Structure formats: C-alpha cells, structure tokens
C-alpha positions in Angstrom: 114.9 27.6 119.4 117.9 29.8 120.5 117.8 31.5 124.1 117.7 34.8 122.5 114.5 33.7 120.3 113.0 32.3 123.7 113.4 35.4 125.3 112.3 38.0 122.7 109.0 35.3 121.8 108.2 35.4 125.7 108.7 39.2 125.5 106.3 39.3 122.6 103.6 37.2 124.8 104.1 39.4 127.7 103.5 42.2 125.2 100.0 41.1 124.5 98.6 40.1 127.6 97.1 43.9 128.5 95.2 43.9 125.6 93.0 41.3 127.4 92.4 44.3 130.1 92.3 47.5 128.4 91.7 46.4 124.4 92.9 50.2 123.0 95.9 50.7 125.3 96.7 47.3 125.1 97.0 47.2 121.3 99.4 50.4 121.6 101.6 48.6 124.2 101.1 45.2 121.9 102.3 46.7 118.9 105.3 48.8 120.3 106.3 45.0 122.0 106.4 43.9 118.5 108.4 46.6 116.9 110.8 46.2 119.9 112.2 42.6 119.0 113.8 44.9 116.5 116.0 46.5 118.9 116.4 43.4 121.1 117.8 41.5 118.2 120.4 44.3 117.9 121.1 44.3 121.5 120.9 41.0 122.8 124.0 38.2 122.0 122.1 34.9 123.1 122.2 33.0 119.8 120.4 35.3 117.4 117.1 34.9 115.2 118.2 32.8 112.2 115.0 33.6 110.5 113.5 37.4 111.3 110.5 36.9 109.2 109.4 33.6 110.1 110.0 34.4 113.4 108.4 37.4 113.8 105.0 35.8 111.5 104.9 33.0 114.2 105.4 35.7 116.9 102.7 38.0 115.4 99.9 35.2 116.6 100.5 35.5 119.9 99.1 39.1 120.2 96.7 38.4 117.3 95.3 35.1 119.1 94.7 38.2 122.2 93.4 40.7 119.8 91.0 37.7 118.3 89.9 36.8 121.9 89.0 40.5 122.8 87.5 40.8 119.5 85.1 37.9 119.9 83.5 39.7 122.6 82.7 42.5 120.2 79.0 42.1 118.6 78.2 42.6 114.8 80.2 43.9 112.1 83.2 44.8 114.1 83.5 41.1 115.6 82.2 39.8 112.1 85.4 41.9 110.2 87.6 41.4 113.0 87.1 37.3 112.4 87.5 37.5 108.6 90.4 39.7 108.5 92.5 37.2 111.5 91.2 34.2 109.2 92.6 35.9 105.9 95.4 36.9 107.7 96.4 33.3 109.2 96.0 31.9 105.5 98.4 34.2 104.3 101.2 33.4 107.0 100.0 29.7 106.1 100.8 30.3 102.3 104.2 32.7 103.4 105.4 29.4 105.3 104.4 27.0 102.6 106.3 29.2 99.9 108.8 31.3 101.9 108.4 34.0 99.7 107.7 37.6 101.6 105.9 39.0 98.6 103.0 36.9 100.0 102.6 39.4 102.5 101.5 42.0 100.3 98.5 39.6 99.1 97.4 38.9 103.0 98.1 42.3 104.7 97.5 42.6 108.1 94.5 44.4 108.0 93.1 42.7 111.5 95.3 44.6 113.5 94.6 47.7 112.3 91.0 47.0 112.4 91.6 46.5 116.0 93.0 49.4 117.0 90.4 51.2 115.3 87.3 49.7 116.6 89.2 49.5 120.4 89.8 53.3 120.2 86.3 54.3 118.6 85.0 51.7 121.5 86.9 54.0 124.0 86.9 57.5 122.7 83.7 57.6 121.1 81.3 54.6 122.4 78.4 55.6 120.8 79.7 55.0 117.0 77.8 52.4 115.2 79.9 50.4 112.6 77.3 50.0 109.9 78.6 47.7 106.6 79.3 51.2 105.2 81.2 52.5 107.5 83.1 49.3 108.1 83.8 49.5 104.1 85.1 52.9 104.0 87.3 52.2 107.0 88.8 48.6 105.5 89.4 50.5 102.4 91.3 53.6 104.3 93.1 51.1 106.4 93.9 49.0 103.2 95.7 51.8 101.7 97.4 52.5 104.4 98.5 49.0 105.3 99.5 47.9 101.9 101.9 50.8 101.8 103.7 49.1 105.3 103.6 45.8 103.5 105.0 47.3 100.1 107.7 48.8 102.2 108.7 45.8 104.5 108.0 42.9 102.3 108.0 43.9 98.7 110.1 46.7 98.2 112.5 45.5 101.4 113.8 49.0 102.1 114.3 48.5 105.5 116.1 45.4 105.1 119.6 47.1 105.3 119.2 49.0 108.3 119.2 48.0 112.3 116.8 49.8 114.3 119.7 50.8 117.0 121.7 52.6 114.1 118.2 54.5 112.7 117.8 55.8 116.4 121.5 57.0 116.8 121.4 58.6 113.1 118.5 59.9 113.7 119.5 61.4 117.2 122.7 62.9 115.6 120.8 64.7 113.1 118.7 66.3 115.8 121.0 67.3 118.4 123.2 68.2 115.4 121.4 71.5 115.0 122.0 72.4 118.7 
C-alpha cells in the first residue's frame, strides 16, 4: 500500500464515522468523503493509487459497515431491506474482485447506500413515515433507476474515465465566471 493509498483510506474511514452519531448527516458526510478521493488522488503525490477501482470498492466497505451498524438498529422493513441490499452489494464487489470486470457492478448496483440515505432522511425529516413492504418496493424501483444510471455512467459507459476531478472543477469555474 502506498502512502497515498493509506492517507486516502484513513480519510475514508474517518469520513464514515459521523454516521454512527448522526445517521442522515453522517451519511451525507461519508458520501462526500467518498467522492473526495477523486480530488485527493489528483492533489496528493505520495505514491499514487495503483488500481483505483479495486481500492475504491475496498474503501467503500468502510462506510458501508458503519451504515450497516446503524441500519441493524432499525426494525422491520427498513432493517431487512438494508441487510439484503448490503449483502447483495458485498457479493457483487466480491465477484468484481474475482473477475476484474467493472461491468459486473452494473448487475450488482450499490442500492444499499441510496436506501440508507433514504431511510435515514425519512427518520430525520418524517419520523412518522411507516415503511411498508409496498412503499419499500416503490422506493427500491425509484432508487434502482437512479443507481443504474450512475453505475452505467461509471462502470459500463466509463464516461468519466478520461477526466480528472480537479480539471472538471477548474473548467466549470472558468465556464461560470466567464459570464462575468
């Protein structure tokens, strides 16, 4: 493991911890820290990330385990769905590691994180919302459509593979400030 991989991995672990105290806000923080590795790997020069996709999937487990530790305290449908979605994603990540083909992730989308944010958000903003199986099925379909698009963009279409996160921010900044 390079020093850069270690620094980013430790940041990802630290970013996942707030979810234990504040489920919804902590989940948002964890997801933002997850995305921050795209910037860190562009800005740090400490040995690089040797295999970003494999590293990212391993580092994702840090926040997924903290999400799971919170979800296991839920009851009923939200808890059961979270457990199934977590297990499904772990199987998908294991298969991805085995075959080293990103397309596998299209068939094993990480609905777990979207589900967690949805349920944590509902518990925070609409505490009286009761998640029935029917409502869960509806939400899973909605989340699946959104997540499959994201997985397609990232892992099948690989639309973002030729971009550096820092360059995108600079380009957007120039585009926005160019109007003034």
